[in-house]
VOVEX-439196 format. One record per residue (C-alpha): residue number from 1; residue in three letters; x, y, z negated. Coordinates in steps of 0.02 Angstrom, whole numbers. Layout:
! residues N
REC  num  residu    east   north      up
REC  NUM     Ala       X       Y       Z
...
This chain:
! residues 285
REC  num  residu    east   north      up
REC    1     Met       0       0       0
REC    2     Arg      66     171      45
REC    3     Ser      96     297     -94
REC    4     Arg     -39     428    -117
REC    5     Leu     -16     606     -57
REC    6     Gln      -8     744    -185
REC    7     Thr    -141     880    -177
REC    8     Ser    -194    1024    -286
REC    9     Glu    -346    1074    -184
REC   10     Tyr    -486     965    -119
REC   11     Asp    -670     955     -79
REC   12     Ala    -769     793     -89
REC   13     Gly    -951     770     -45
REC   14     Leu   -1078     721      88
REC   15     Asp   -1059     772     269
REC   16     Trp   -1210     689     351
REC   17     Val   -1374     610     298
REC   18     Thr   -1511     533     404
REC   19     Ala   -1669     457     331
REC   20     Thr   -1840     400     389
REC   21     Gly   -1999     396     286
REC   22     Asp   -2171     470     261
REC   23     Val   -2235     646     290
REC   24     Arg   -2140     714     139
REC   25     Leu   -1981     704     242
REC   26     Glu   -2060     815     373
REC   27     Arg   -2104     945     242
REC   28     Ile   -1927     944     175
REC   29     Gly   -1853     954     349
REC   30     His   -1964    1101     397
REC   31     Lys   -1914    1193     238
REC   32     Trp   -1731    1188     287
REC   33     Val   -1749    1203     476
REC   34     Phe   -1854    1361     462
REC   35     Gly   -1777    1426     302
REC   36     Gly   -1614    1489     374
REC   37     Leu   -1561    1625     493
REC   38     Gly   -1508    1513     637
REC   39     Arg   -1601    1484     799
REC   40     Val   -1734    1347     794
REC   41     Arg   -1757    1243     951
REC   42     Pro   -1871    1101    1007
REC   43     Trp   -1792     932     977
REC   44     Lys   -1838     774    1070
REC   45     Phe   -1757     603    1085
REC   46     Leu   -1834     436    1125
REC   47     Asn   -1990     416    1018
REC   48     Tyr   -1960     567     905
REC   49     Thr   -2007     749     936
REC   50     Gly   -1978     895     820
REC   51     Arg   -1866    1044     784
REC   52     Ile   -1681    1074     754
REC   53     Gly   -1596    1223     673
REC   54     Asn   -1480    1273     532
REC   55     Asn   -1388    1104     535
REC   56     Val   -1551    1010     506
REC   57     Ala   -1663     912     625
REC   58     Val   -1836     844     588
REC   59     Gly   -1952     741     698
REC   60     Val   -2101     626     703
REC   61     Asn   -2139     463     792
REC   62     Leu   -2323     489     828
REC   63     Lys   -2356     307     873
REC   64     Gln   -2291     242     707
REC   65     Leu   -2323     400     604
REC   66     Arg   -2143     386     547
REC   67     Phe   -2040     541     509
REC   68     Ile   -1854     572     518
REC   69     Val   -1740     705     447
REC   70     Met   -1554     731     483
REC   71     Ala   -1436     854     401
REC   72     Trp   -1250     882     425
REC   73     Gly   -1109     993     365
REC   74     Asn   -1158    1112     226
REC   75     Met   -1340    1054     234
REC   76     Ala   -1307     870     198
REC   77     Lys   -1299     891       9
REC   78     Pro   -1457     996     -20
REC   79     Val   -1561     891      99
REC   80     Tyr   -1498     731      18
REC   81     Glu   -1547     798    -152
REC   82     Asp   -1722     837     -87
REC   83     Ile   -1754     666     -12
REC   84     Ala   -1659     552    -132
REC   85     His   -1808     519    -246
REC   86     Ile   -1940     494    -111
REC   87     Pro   -1986     309    -126
REC   88     Ser   -2018     286      60
REC   89     Ala   -1852     363     114
REC   90     Arg   -1744     241     208
REC   91     Cys   -1568     305     239
REC   92     Thr   -1494     251     406
REC   93     Arg   -1334     353     402
REC   94     Leu   -1232     430     262
REC   95     Asp   -1062     512     284
REC   96     Met    -944     543     139
REC   97     Gln    -793     656     155
REC   98     Ile    -636     715      68
REC   99     Thr    -549     871     131
REC  100     Ala    -380     898      50
REC  101     Ala    -233    1017      58
REC  102     Ile     -90     896      83
REC  103     Pro      77     892     176
REC  104     Arg      69     873     364
REC  105     Ile       7     701     417
REC  106     Asp      83     626     574
REC  107     Ile     -78     556     647
REC  108     Gln       9     497     805
REC  109     Gly     139     408     699
REC  110     Leu       3     326     593
REC  111     Tyr     -82     263     750
REC  112     Asn      82     190     816
REC  113     Asp     113     103     650
REC  114     Leu     -63      31     632
REC  115     Lys    -124      -6     808
REC  116     Asp     -60    -186     805
REC  117     Ile    -123    -218     628
REC  118     His    -290    -130     609
REC  119     Asn    -432     -77     723
REC  120     Val    -383     104     754
REC  121     Ser    -390     223     901
REC  122     Ile    -337     403     930
REC  123     Ile    -394     556    1025
REC  124     Leu    -264     690    1057
REC  125     Ser    -315     872    1062
REC  126     Arg    -235    1044    1054
REC  127     Arg    -346    1074     901
REC  128     Gly    -273     924     811
REC  129     Ser    -279     737     840
REC  130     Thr    -412     622     768
REC  131     Leu    -379     445     708
REC  132     Tyr    -531     331     717
REC  133     Val    -532     186     596
REC  134     Gly    -636      29     620
REC  135     Ser    -771     -10     747
REC  136     Arg    -908     113     794
REC  137     Asn   -1029     -33     797
REC  138     Ser    -991     -82     617
REC  139     Glu   -1079     -20     462
REC  140     Arg    -922      73     406
REC  141     Phe    -820     187     518
REC  142     Gly    -686     313     473
REC  143     Arg    -609     470     545
REC  144     Leu    -452     564     493
REC  145     Tyr    -412     731     572
REC  146     Asp    -333     901     546
REC  147     Lys    -477    1004     477
REC  148     Gly    -370    1160     471
REC  149     Ala    -334    1150     657
REC  150     Glu    -517    1118     697
REC  151     Ala    -571    1269     596
REC  152     Phe    -426    1377     660
REC  153     Gln    -369    1396     479
REC  154     Arg    -214    1321     397
REC  155     Pro    -173    1193     534
REC  156     Gly     -63    1054     470
REC  157     Glu    -118    1089     291
REC  158     Leu    -301    1033     277
REC  159     Tyr    -351     855     321
REC  160     Arg    -524     779     325
REC  161     Tyr    -558     597     283
REC  162     Glu    -733     546     337
REC  163     Leu    -818     381     298
REC  164     Glu    -977     347     397
REC  165     Tyr   -1102     219     332
REC  166     Lys   -1239     154     447
REC  167     Arg   -1395      48     433
REC  168     Ala   -1415     -60     276
REC  169     Thr   -1246      -8     206
REC  170     Ala   -1298     175     221
REC  171     His   -1454     143     120
REC  172     Lys   -1357      52     -15
REC  173     Ala   -1236     198     -29
REC  174     Phe   -1385     318     -30
REC  175     Met   -1461     224    -177
REC  176     Leu   -1295     209    -269
REC  177     Leu   -1273     398    -267
REC  178     Arg   -1454     424    -318
REC  179     Asp   -1441     305    -466
REC  180     Asn   -1273     376    -524
REC  181     Tyr   -1302     558    -484
REC  182     Gln   -1190     631    -620
REC  183     Asp   -1044     526    -558
REC  184     Arg   -1076     550    -372
REC  185     Gln    -915     645    -334
REC  186     Asn    -807     509    -412
REC  187     Ile    -904     377    -314
REC  188     Ile    -873     472    -152
REC  189     Ile    -688     492    -189
REC  190     Ser    -668     308    -235
REC  191     Asn    -762     243     -82
REC  192     Val    -672     354      43
REC  193     Cys    -500     319     -29
REC  194     Glu    -530     132     -39
REC  195     Phe    -586     121     142
REC  196     Phe    -435     213     212
REC  197     Glu    -310     128      96
REC  198     Asn    -378     -42     151
REC  199     His    -330       8     328
REC  200     Gly    -153      60     279
REC  201     Ile    -183     248     283
REC  202     Pro    -114     360     145
REC  203     Val    -246     456      47
REC  204     Pro    -240     606     -71
REC  205     Glu    -203     579    -255
REC  206     Ile    -356     659    -335
REC  207     Lys    -385     671    -520
REC  208     His    -566     628    -552
REC  209     Asn    -673     760    -636
REC  210     Ser    -555     897    -577
REC  211     Asn    -636    1062    -534
REC  212     Ser    -514    1103    -394
REC  213     Ile    -613    1152    -239
REC  214     Ile    -545    1203     -71
REC  215     His    -638    1329      34
REC  216     Tyr    -636    1343     222
REC  217     Ala    -753    1412     353
REC  218     Thr    -850    1310     479
REC  219     Val    -824    1359     659
REC  220     Glu    -989    1372     752
REC  221     Arg    -981    1304     928
REC  222     Asp   -1043    1415    1066
REC  223     Asp   -1163    1326    1184
REC  224     Ile   -1098    1415    1340
REC  225     Arg    -917    1371    1299
REC  226     Thr    -968    1190    1270
REC  227     Ile   -1061    1181    1437
REC  228     Asn    -912    1256    1528
REC  229     Trp    -797    1131    1443
REC  230     Ile    -907     989    1505
REC  231     Arg    -908    1057    1683
REC  232     Leu    -723    1097    1692
REC  233     Gln    -648     951    1596
REC  234     Val    -769     810    1559
REC  235     Ile    -849     790    1731
REC  236     Pro    -682     790    1826
REC  237     Ala    -615     662    1702
REC  238     Leu    -767     550    1729
REC  239     Arg    -744     564    1917
REC  240     Arg    -563     508    1901
REC  241     Leu    -617     358    1797
REC  242     Gln    -749     315    1926
REC  243     Glu    -622     325    2066
REC  244     Asn    -513     204    1966
REC  245     Gly    -653      77    1964
REC  246     His    -736     109    1796
REC  247     Asn    -924      93    1777
REC  248     Ile    -967     265    1709
REC  249     Arg   -1140     216    1646
REC  250     Glu   -1069      71    1544
REC  251     Leu    -927     180    1482
REC  252     Leu   -1046     317    1421
REC  253     Leu   -1161     192    1337
REC  254     Asp   -1011     120    1247
REC  255     Ile    -956     294    1191
REC  256     Phe   -1132     333    1131
REC  257     Asp   -1138     169    1034
REC  258     Gly   -1302     111    1111
REC  259     Ile   -1373     -28    1004
REC  260     Gly   -1557     -71    1022
REC  261     Asp   -1681    -158     910
REC  262     Glu   -1859    -210     937
REC  263     Asn   -1938     -57     859
REC  264     Gln   -1839     103     879
REC  265     Ile   -1668     183     896
REC  266     Thr   -1603     333     803
REC  267     Ile   -1499     451     908
REC  268     Glu   -1376     541     795
REC  269     Met   -1301     707     849
REC  270     Glu   -1127     730     781
REC  271     Lys   -1016     868     842
REC  272     Leu    -999     832    1029
REC  273     Gln   -1051     649    1018
REC  274     Leu   -1220     558    1013
REC  275     Pro   -1197     389     927
REC  276     Leu   -1347     271     923
REC  277     Trp   -1391     129     805
REC  278     Pro   -1541      32     738
REC  279     Leu   -1645     104     597
REC  280     Asp   -1663     -61     507
REC  281     Gly   -1495    -147     498
REC  282     Arg   -1491    -302     392
REC  283     Gln   -1307    -331     359
REC  284     Ser   -1247    -327     180
REC  285     Met   -1136    -190     109
């Protein structure tokens, strides 16, 4: 096991929550979607329609009278706290995160060291590389990246460890935090650190019950810049892959993690990706 990295500043908490349930979830979702200053837009995907705004999305499946609420970033914690004690709430995704001020991590070097031992992949970017840990199709999936570079603040100093739970494992983690609310930060720290250490990745040395909190701003993405990026970079890259014999449809479905079940599919919107997975996974935690 690698030695832990020393840090004096950190933040640990939730970064994403998705749950389905009865009409109470819709009321909570509307409170947060319409309660901020951001733009509210129609939101539609598969059998859900609703609204999205202020880092929250809420929708309804009219055929099944089933409601869904998603929250990410700074809205994950308050929305989680609102829905945690609703008996019908079924969590289908829960992301835990640690962001720590630690010495520069050589993500490329980590990938080179681990690629023949663990299931890891890497995406290189001018705004910092991201190491992906585990399989996107599994119930646990990790990401490690330079949060400072992403936020254009303190690059090479702030690193984000994200642990994504899906399906049945997400609901078990959801209930664990609910039933141990006063100890939730320690649970998050322990779970995130254990996951990454089990994959040979060094993690921050964090003293439990510490009050040290790190502050950083979230960079809002501009829709026009994102569309231009897709036109200028993504589409030409897809054309090159197609010319080299790749099936673009199958490739995109693999990227989007398309996994069906007999009832419905939740489409999650995360950053610039749209992972999909079943609402009712049955694997154990």
